[in-house]
C-alpha positions as CSV (number, residue, x, y, z in Angstrom):
1,M,-177.6,22.3,-99.8
2,R,-175.9,19.2,-101.3
3,R,-175.7,16.1,-99.2
4,A,-172.4,14.9,-97.9
5,V,-171.6,11.4,-99.1
6,V,-169.2,8.7,-98.2
7,L,-166.9,7.0,-100.7
8,R,-166.5,3.3,-100.7
9,R,-162.9,2.7,-101.5
10,Q,-161.5,-0.2,-103.5
11,A,-158.1,-1.9,-103.1
12,V,-156.0,-2.0,-106.2
13,V,-152.7,-3.8,-107.2
14,A,-150.1,-2.3,-109.4
15,A,-149.3,-4.8,-112.2
16,A,-147.1,-3.2,-114.8
17,A,-144.9,-0.2,-115.7
18,V,-144.4,1.9,-118.8
19,V,-142.6,4.7,-120.6
20,T,-140.7,7.7,-119.1
21,A,-138.8,8.1,-115.9
22,V,-141.3,6.0,-114.0
23,G,-141.4,3.1,-116.3
24,V,-140.6,1.4,-119.7
25,A,-142.9,0.8,-122.6
26,L,-144.0,-2.8,-122.8
27,P,-145.6,-3.6,-126.1
28,T,-147.4,-6.9,-125.9
29,P,-146.9,-9.6,-128.5
30,Q,-150.4,-9.4,-129.8
31,A,-152.8,-6.4,-130.0
32,S,-155.6,-6.7,-127.4
33,A,-158.9,-4.9,-127.2
34,A,-161.6,-4.1,-124.7
35,V,-163.8,-7.1,-123.9
36,G,-167.0,-7.3,-125.9
37,S,-168.1,-4.7,-128.4
38,A,-169.7,-1.3,-128.1
39,T,-173.5,-1.1,-127.6
40,G,-176.1,1.6,-128.1
41,Y,-175.6,4.8,-129.9
42,A,-171.8,4.2,-129.8
43,T,-172.4,1.6,-132.6
44,Q,-173.7,4.3,-134.9
45,N,-171.8,6.9,-137.0
46,G,-169.3,4.2,-138.2
47,G,-169.1,2.5,-134.8
48,T,-166.7,2.6,-131.9
49,T,-163.7,0.3,-131.9
50,G,-161.1,2.3,-129.9
51,G,-157.5,1.1,-130.4
52,A,-158.5,-2.3,-131.9
53,G,-155.9,-3.5,-134.5
54,G,-153.1,-1.3,-133.0
55,Q,-150.3,-1.8,-130.6
56,T,-150.9,-2.5,-127.0
57,V,-148.8,-1.1,-124.2
58,R,-149.1,-1.1,-120.4
59,A,-149.0,1.8,-118.0
60,S,-149.1,2.3,-114.3
61,T,-148.7,6.1,-114.2
62,G,-150.5,9.0,-115.8
63,T,-147.3,10.2,-117.4
64,A,-146.9,6.8,-119.0
65,I,-150.4,7.0,-120.4
66,H,-149.5,10.4,-122.0
67,A,-146.2,9.0,-123.3
68,A,-148.0,6.1,-125.0
69,L,-150.3,8.6,-126.8
70,C,-147.4,10.8,-127.7
71,G,-145.3,7.9,-129.0
72,R,-147.7,7.0,-131.8
73,T,-146.9,7.6,-135.4
74,S,-149.8,9.9,-135.7
75,S,-152.7,11.2,-133.6
76,S,-155.0,8.6,-135.2
77,T,-152.7,5.5,-134.9
78,P,-154.7,2.9,-133.0
79,I,-153.5,2.0,-129.6
80,T,-154.7,0.1,-126.5
81,I,-153.3,1.2,-123.2
82,E,-153.7,-1.4,-120.4
83,V,-153.6,0.4,-117.1
84,S,-153.0,-0.9,-113.6
85,G,-152.4,0.7,-110.2
86,T,-153.2,4.2,-109.0
87,I,-153.0,7.2,-111.3
88,N,-152.8,10.5,-109.5
89,H,-151.4,14.0,-109.6
90,G,-148.0,12.9,-108.4
91,N,-147.4,10.6,-111.4
92,T,-149.3,12.5,-114.2
93,S,-147.2,15.0,-116.1
94,K,-147.5,16.7,-119.5
95,V,-145.8,14.9,-122.3
96,S,-145.2,16.6,-125.7
97,G,-145.2,15.1,-129.2
98,S,-146.7,15.5,-132.6
99,S,-149.4,12.9,-132.0
100,C,-150.7,14.2,-128.6
101,N,-151.8,17.3,-126.7
102,T,-151.6,16.5,-123.0
103,A,-151.6,18.4,-119.7
104,A,-150.4,17.7,-116.2
105,G,-153.0,16.8,-113.5
106,V,-155.5,15.3,-115.9
107,I,-155.6,12.4,-118.4
108,E,-155.9,14.4,-121.6
109,L,-157.4,12.7,-124.7
110,K,-157.3,15.8,-126.8
111,Q,-157.4,16.0,-130.6
112,I,-156.8,12.3,-131.1
113,S,-158.7,9.2,-132.2
114,N,-158.7,5.4,-132.0
115,V,-157.7,4.9,-128.4
116,T,-158.7,2.3,-125.8
117,I,-157.9,2.7,-122.1
118,V,-158.7,-0.5,-120.2
119,G,-157.9,-1.5,-116.6
120,V,-156.1,-4.8,-116.2
121,G,-155.3,-7.1,-113.4
122,S,-157.1,-5.7,-110.4
123,G,-158.0,-2.6,-112.5
124,A,-156.9,1.0,-112.4
125,V,-157.9,3.8,-110.0
126,F,-157.7,7.4,-111.2
127,D,-157.5,9.1,-107.8
128,Q,-158.6,12.8,-107.7
129,L,-157.7,12.9,-111.3
130,G,-160.2,13.1,-114.2
131,I,-160.3,11.9,-117.8
132,H,-160.9,14.7,-120.3
133,I,-161.9,13.9,-123.9
134,R,-161.8,16.9,-126.2
135,D,-161.9,17.2,-130.0
136,S,-161.5,13.4,-130.3
137,S,-163.3,10.4,-131.6
138,N,-163.4,6.6,-131.4
139,I,-162.5,6.2,-127.7
140,I,-163.1,3.3,-125.4
141,I,-162.7,3.5,-121.6
142,Q,-163.3,0.2,-119.7
143,N,-162.8,-1.3,-116.3
144,V,-161.4,1.7,-114.4
145,T,-162.4,3.6,-111.3
146,V,-162.3,7.4,-111.2
147,R,-162.9,9.0,-107.8
148,N,-163.0,12.3,-105.9
149,V,-162.2,14.6,-108.8
150,K,-162.6,18.3,-107.6
151,K,-163.2,21.6,-109.3
152,S,-162.4,23.6,-106.1
153,G,-160.2,22.9,-103.1
154,S,-157.1,20.9,-103.6
155,P,-156.1,19.2,-105.8
156,T,-158.3,20.2,-108.8
157,S,-158.7,18.3,-112.1
158,N,-160.8,18.3,-115.2
159,G,-163.2,21.0,-113.9
160,G,-164.4,18.6,-111.3
161,D,-165.7,15.9,-113.7
162,A,-164.8,12.3,-113.3
163,I,-165.1,11.8,-117.1
164,G,-165.8,14.9,-119.2
165,M,-166.3,15.3,-123.0
166,E,-166.5,18.5,-124.9
167,S,-165.9,20.3,-128.3
168,T,-166.7,18.0,-131.2
169,V,-166.4,14.5,-129.6
170,R,-167.7,11.5,-131.5
171,N,-168.1,7.8,-130.7
172,V,-167.2,7.1,-127.1
173,W,-168.0,3.9,-125.3
174,V,-167.5,3.9,-121.5
175,D,-168.1,0.5,-120.0
176,H,-167.8,-1.2,-116.6
177,V,-166.4,1.9,-114.8
178,T,-166.9,3.1,-111.3
179,L,-167.3,6.9,-111.0
180,E,-167.5,8.2,-107.4
181,A,-167.3,11.5,-105.5
182,S,-167.5,12.3,-101.8
183,G,-170.1,15.1,-101.9
184,G,-171.7,17.8,-103.9
185,E,-170.7,21.2,-105.3
186,S,-170.2,22.7,-101.9
187,E,-167.6,20.0,-101.2
188,G,-165.8,20.9,-104.4
189,Y,-167.2,18.2,-106.8
190,D,-169.0,18.6,-110.1
191,G,-170.4,16.0,-112.5
192,L,-169.4,12.3,-112.8
193,F,-170.2,12.0,-116.5
194,D,-170.6,15.2,-118.5
195,M,-170.9,15.9,-122.2
196,K,-171.1,19.4,-123.9
197,D,-170.3,21.5,-126.9
198,N,-171.1,19.0,-129.7
199,T,-170.6,15.6,-128.2
200,Q,-172.5,12.8,-130.0
201,Y,-172.8,9.0,-130.2
202,V,-171.8,8.0,-126.7
203,T,-172.8,4.9,-124.6
204,L,-172.4,4.5,-120.9
205,S,-173.0,0.9,-119.9
206,Y,-172.6,-1.4,-116.8
207,S,-171.2,1.4,-114.7
208,I,-171.6,2.8,-111.1
209,L,-172.2,6.5,-110.5
210,R,-172.5,7.3,-106.8
211,N,-172.1,9.6,-103.8
212,S,-172.2,12.8,-105.8
213,G,-174.4,15.9,-106.1
214,R,-174.5,15.6,-109.9
215,G,-174.6,12.4,-111.9
216,G,-174.0,14.0,-115.3
217,L,-175.3,16.4,-118.0
218,V,-175.7,16.5,-121.8
219,G,-175.3,20.2,-122.7
220,S,-173.8,22.9,-120.5
221,S,-176.6,25.4,-120.9
222,E,-180.0,25.9,-122.6
223,S,-178.2,27.2,-125.7
224,D,-175.8,24.2,-125.9
225,L,-178.1,22.0,-127.9
226,S,-175.6,20.3,-130.3
227,N,-175.2,17.2,-128.2
228,G,-177.1,13.9,-128.4
229,F,-177.5,10.3,-129.3
230,I,-176.5,9.0,-125.9
231,T,-177.3,5.5,-124.5
232,Y,-177.3,4.7,-120.8
233,H,-178.0,1.1,-120.0
234,H,-177.4,-1.3,-117.1
235,N,-175.9,1.4,-114.8
236,L,-176.3,1.9,-111.1
237,Y,-177.0,5.5,-109.9
238,E,-176.8,5.5,-106.1
239,N,-176.9,8.4,-103.6
240,I,-177.1,11.2,-106.1
241,D,-178.8,14.5,-105.7
242,S,-179.7,15.2,-109.4
243,R,-178.7,14.9,-113.1
244,T,-179.1,11.2,-113.8
245,P,-178.7,12.6,-116.4
246,L,-179.7,16.3,-117.2
247,L,-180.5,16.4,-120.9
248,R,-180.5,19.7,-122.8
249,G,-181.7,19.0,-126.4
250,G,-180.7,15.9,-128.2
251,V,-181.9,12.3,-128.0
252,A,-181.1,9.7,-125.2
253,H,-182.0,6.1,-124.7
254,I,-182.1,5.1,-121.1
255,Y,-182.9,1.5,-120.2
256,N,-182.3,-1.2,-117.6
257,N,-180.7,1.2,-115.1
258,H,-181.1,0.9,-111.3
259,Y,-181.7,4.2,-109.5
260,V,-181.4,4.3,-105.7
261,S,-181.6,7.3,-103.4
262,L,-182.0,10.2,-105.9
263,H,-182.5,13.0,-103.4
264,E,-183.7,16.0,-105.5
265,S,-184.4,14.9,-109.1
266,G,-183.4,12.2,-111.6
267,I,-183.7,12.2,-115.4
268,N,-184.2,15.9,-116.2
269,S,-185.3,16.3,-119.9
270,R,-185.1,20.0,-120.8
271,A,-184.9,22.4,-123.8
272,G,-186.5,20.0,-126.3
273,A,-184.6,16.9,-125.3
274,R,-186.2,13.6,-126.1
275,A,-185.6,10.5,-123.9
276,K,-186.7,6.9,-124.3
277,V,-186.9,5.6,-120.8
278,E,-187.8,1.9,-120.5
279,N,-187.5,-1.0,-118.1
280,N,-185.6,0.9,-115.4
281,Y,-186.0,0.4,-111.7
282,F,-186.4,3.5,-109.5
283,R,-186.2,3.0,-105.7
284,D,-186.4,5.3,-102.7
285,S,-186.1,8.4,-104.8
286,K,-187.8,11.7,-105.6
287,D,-188.9,13.2,-108.9
288,V,-187.1,10.6,-111.0
289,L,-188.3,11.9,-114.4
290,G,-189.5,15.3,-115.7
291,T,-188.4,18.8,-116.5
292,F,-186.9,20.6,-113.5
293,Y,-185.4,24.0,-112.8
294,T,-186.5,25.6,-116.1
295,D,-189.6,26.4,-118.1
296,E,-188.0,25.0,-121.3
297,R,-189.7,21.7,-121.4
298,G,-188.3,18.4,-122.6
299,Y,-190.0,15.2,-123.6
300,W,-190.0,11.5,-122.8
301,Q,-191.3,8.1,-123.9
302,V,-191.9,5.7,-121.1
303,A,-192.5,2.0,-120.9
304,G,-192.0,-0.9,-118.4
305,N,-190.4,1.1,-115.6
306,V,-190.8,0.2,-111.9
307,F,-191.3,3.1,-109.4
308,D,-190.6,1.7,-105.9
309,N,-191.2,4.2,-103.1
310,V,-190.8,7.1,-105.4
311,T,-192.2,10.5,-104.3
312,W,-193.3,13.3,-106.7
313,S,-193.5,17.0,-106.1
314,S,-196.3,19.2,-107.3
315,A,-196.1,20.8,-110.7
316,G,-195.3,24.5,-110.8
317,S,-193.3,27.1,-112.4
318,E,-190.0,25.6,-113.7
319,N,-191.0,22.2,-112.1
320,Y,-192.8,19.6,-114.3
321,P,-192.5,16.1,-112.8
322,A,-193.6,13.2,-115.0
323,G,-195.3,11.5,-112.1
324,P,-197.1,10.2,-110.1
325,N,-198.3,8.3,-113.2
326,P,-195.7,9.0,-116.0
327,T,-197.0,8.9,-119.5
328,S,-195.2,9.4,-122.8
329,T,-195.0,12.9,-124.3
330,T,-193.1,11.9,-127.5
331,T,-191.9,8.9,-129.4
332,V,-188.3,8.0,-130.0
333,S,-187.1,5.6,-132.7
334,I,-184.1,3.6,-131.8
335,P,-181.9,2.7,-134.8
336,Y,-179.9,-0.2,-133.2
337,G,-180.8,-3.6,-131.9
338,Y,-181.0,-4.3,-128.1
339,R,-182.5,-6.7,-125.7
340,L,-184.4,-5.6,-122.6
341,D,-184.2,-7.2,-119.2
342,G,-187.5,-7.1,-117.4
343,A,-187.5,-4.2,-115.0
344,S,-188.3,-6.4,-112.0
345,C,-185.0,-8.2,-112.3
346,V,-182.9,-5.1,-113.0
347,P,-181.7,-4.6,-109.4
348,D,-180.3,-8.1,-109.3
349,V,-178.8,-8.0,-112.8
350,V,-177.2,-4.6,-112.2
351,R,-175.8,-5.8,-108.8
352,Q,-174.0,-8.7,-110.5
353,T,-172.6,-6.8,-113.5
354,V,-171.8,-3.1,-112.9
355,G,-168.6,-1.4,-112.1
356,A,-164.9,-1.9,-112.4
357,N,-163.2,-5.2,-111.3
358,T,-166.4,-7.2,-111.5
359,G,-165.5,-9.5,-114.4
360,L,-167.0,-7.5,-117.2
361,R,-170.1,-9.5,-117.1
362,V,-173.1,-8.4,-119.1
363,S,-176.8,-9.3,-119.4
364,D,-178.1,-11.6,-122.1
365,G,-181.5,-9.9,-122.2
366,S,-183.1,-12.6,-120.0
367,C,-181.9,-11.5,-116.6
368,S,-178.9,-13.8,-116.7
369,P,-175.4,-12.3,-116.4
370,Q,-172.7,-13.7,-118.4
371,T,-169.1,-12.9,-119.4
372,P,-168.7,-12.0,-123.1
373,P,-165.7,-13.4,-124.9
374,P,-163.2,-10.9,-126.2
375,T,-164.2,-9.1,-129.5
376,T,-167.5,-11.0,-129.8
377,P,-170.3,-8.5,-130.2
378,P,-173.2,-9.0,-127.8
379,P,-176.4,-10.0,-129.6
380,T,-177.9,-6.6,-128.8
381,T,-175.7,-4.7,-131.2
382,P,-175.9,-5.4,-135.0
383,P,-173.3,-3.3,-136.8
384,P,-175.1,-0.5,-138.5
385,T,-172.8,2.1,-140.0
386,T,-175.0,5.1,-140.6
387,P,-176.0,7.7,-138.0
388,P,-179.4,7.0,-136.4
389,P,-181.3,10.1,-137.6
390,T,-180.7,9.3,-141.3
391,T,-182.1,5.8,-141.4
392,P,-185.2,6.3,-143.6
393,P,-188.2,5.3,-141.6
394,P,-191.1,3.5,-143.2
395,T,-193.6,6.0,-144.5
396,G,-196.9,4.6,-145.8
397,G,-199.7,6.8,-146.9
398,T,-199.5,9.8,-149.3
399,N,-196.7,12.3,-149.0
400,L,-198.8,15.5,-148.7
401,S,-195.7,17.6,-149.6
402,L,-195.7,16.5,-153.2
403,G,-197.5,19.2,-155.1
404,A,-197.6,21.6,-152.2
405,G,-195.7,24.9,-151.9
406,A,-192.5,25.6,-150.0
407,D,-190.6,28.6,-148.7
408,G,-188.2,29.4,-145.9
409,S,-186.1,31.9,-144.0
410,S,-183.1,31.8,-146.4
411,K,-181.4,29.5,-148.9
412,A,-177.8,28.9,-149.7
413,S,-176.4,29.4,-153.1
414,G,-177.4,26.6,-155.5
415,T,-180.3,25.3,-153.3
416,S,-184.0,25.8,-153.6
417,Y,-187.0,25.6,-151.2
418,G,-188.8,23.5,-153.8
419,N,-186.1,20.8,-153.6
420,V,-187.6,19.5,-150.3
421,R,-190.9,18.5,-151.9
422,D,-189.8,17.1,-155.2
423,G,-189.3,13.4,-154.2
424,N,-185.7,13.5,-155.1
425,L,-183.0,13.1,-152.5
426,S,-180.2,14.2,-154.9
427,T,-181.5,17.8,-154.5
428,W,-181.8,19.8,-151.3
429,W,-182.3,23.0,-149.4
430,S,-179.7,24.5,-147.1
431,P,-180.1,27.8,-145.1
432,A,-177.6,30.6,-145.8
433,G,-176.0,29.9,-142.4
434,S,-176.0,27.1,-139.8
435,T,-179.6,27.7,-138.8
436,G,-182.8,28.5,-140.6
437,T,-186.4,27.5,-141.4
438,I,-187.9,25.5,-144.2
439,S,-191.7,25.3,-144.7
440,I,-194.4,23.3,-146.5
441,K,-197.6,25.1,-147.3
442,W,-201.0,24.3,-148.8
443,G,-203.9,26.4,-150.2
444,S,-206.2,25.3,-147.4
445,A,-206.0,23.7,-144.0
446,T,-204.4,20.2,-144.3
447,R,-204.4,17.6,-141.5
448,V,-200.9,16.4,-140.6
449,S,-199.8,14.1,-137.9
450,R,-196.4,12.9,-139.1
451,V,-193.3,14.5,-140.7
452,V,-190.2,12.8,-142.1
453,I,-187.1,14.9,-142.6
454,R,-184.5,13.2,-144.9
455,E,-180.9,14.3,-145.4
456,P,-179.1,13.7,-148.7
457,S,-176.6,10.9,-148.8
458,G,-173.2,11.8,-147.3
459,T,-174.6,14.7,-145.2
460,Q,-176.3,12.7,-142.5
461,G,-176.0,13.9,-138.9
462,S,-175.6,17.6,-139.6
463,I,-179.0,18.7,-138.4
464,G,-178.9,19.4,-134.6
465,S,-181.8,20.6,-132.5
466,W,-185.0,21.6,-134.2
467,Q,-188.6,22.6,-133.6
468,L,-191.7,21.7,-135.7
469,I,-194.1,24.7,-135.7
470,N,-197.7,25.2,-136.8
471,N,-197.2,28.5,-138.8
472,D,-200.9,29.4,-138.5
473,N,-200.7,29.9,-134.7
474,G,-197.0,29.6,-133.7
475,A,-197.7,26.4,-131.7
476,V,-194.7,24.0,-131.3
477,L,-195.8,20.6,-132.5
478,A,-192.6,18.8,-131.6
479,A,-189.0,19.4,-130.8
480,G,-185.9,17.3,-130.8
481,S,-182.5,16.7,-132.5
482,G,-181.5,15.1,-135.8
483,A,-183.4,14.2,-138.9
484,G,-185.9,11.3,-139.1
485,S,-189.6,10.6,-138.4
486,I,-191.5,13.0,-136.2
487,T,-195.0,12.2,-134.9
488,F,-197.4,14.5,-133.1
489,S,-201.1,15.0,-132.4
490,A,-203.0,15.4,-135.7
491,T,-203.3,19.1,-136.6
492,A,-205.0,20.9,-139.4
493,M,-202.9,23.8,-140.7
494,S,-202.1,25.6,-143.9
495,K,-198.3,25.9,-143.3
496,I,-195.8,23.9,-141.2
497,N,-192.3,25.0,-140.4
498,F,-189.2,22.9,-139.7
499,K,-186.9,25.3,-137.7
500,I,-183.3,24.2,-137.4
501,N,-181.8,25.8,-134.2
502,S,-178.3,24.2,-134.3
503,S,-176.2,22.1,-136.7
504,S,-172.8,20.7,-137.3
505,G,-171.5,22.2,-140.6
506,T,-174.1,23.2,-143.1
507,P,-177.4,21.4,-142.7
508,R,-179.2,20.0,-145.7
509,V,-182.8,18.9,-146.0
510,G,-183.3,16.6,-149.0
511,E,-187.0,15.9,-148.4
512,F,-189.6,17.4,-146.0
513,E,-192.4,14.8,-146.2
514,T,-195.7,15.3,-144.5
515,Y,-198.4,12.6,-143.8
516,A,-201.9,12.5,-142.4
517,S,-201.1,9.4,-140.3
């Protein structure tokens, strides 16, 4: 049974009005943008800038937010919407137009791009009304509160998710928000921050998630493995039953978060997911890391975390806690720069920085909160422009694939198995469909402990979830999502398989490199 929780309400002040019967559009003299710049995986895949460079309007109703989206020249015209006051069912109607696809009773960011929604003045409260992002890209949400969104009872909105993303979503930065519920599923609530159906390159930073049965998920089922490249940093998870987050496949970077009162489980890495979990502070909680409620295991790399009054259940069928002495089961390469606060000061830094209406303060990496100037990137985020899995890792040693054999499950027209071991990234192998297996083989057992999968230029990011398999005995050597460098325990084998289980578009493997160390 889910625990009942109590919402801590915040006062808000209406500060402006906009389009439609409840207001008038108010373009500001100069375009504005969210404070600071995106961090984490949201800096990848071209970066996340939201509505920067476009017009800025103000809104104090949900209908006005929709009208601002629909009033753009196109669905990709940049826009920043400054929101104040309380957005609810009574003031959120559907608006039609060629540049939008909205619905009543939910803030609908559907089939659009280049949008910032930022709370101004005393901030904005989305009361019992969720924010739904679907088939969209380059979205920023900052300095807002979303509370008490229900999937059952009355009123309902957004499937019960405070913020939900699904169906080919790319590059979303959610920053300094407060996401709250007043109970669990039995009280009508679902997740606070959910991603599914091919959602990638998302960062959640300096936010509060509390008083809910479910913190959030990445992937709606064990077969929904096309999501990933998610960063969670400097967030407060408080009074949550589980899913902080639940990861199904994909890669996540989880650092400098403060977890308090997780009642059933915390970070739940499943179905081949890989999480880098570092310098977090866990307090008064149970089973804060592991694979739970399934026998499809996930993986984690841990460093620098503090476990303060954390209890661990015994391992068993469909229950694989990482503790009481968590150790790494994989390695995760992070493609962007970032600065870690020491875990011991995380509770204090998080207390001073997280949530809406707290001054948008951030950490400087030395446990000292500060307010970033507008549009100035924090020092943790250099501006890489290529997706993380495609950054060629350093190799070193002899590529054992050169001169070896190759075969696979199928090949698309114009491609060849041998193209993955010719040292030439301008040639490649693709399966006949969206999934398939490519293999490297030798005449005798060969010792391998590292594989590098490289995608040809211009096709990066298409490879989704995968497994690396010892063909000699069927053992899974590693599993994860995206191309890049893969390490595992040194193993002697005569054939190694790279099995692609999901992809976006047609996956291409330019080189399948193998190394002894």
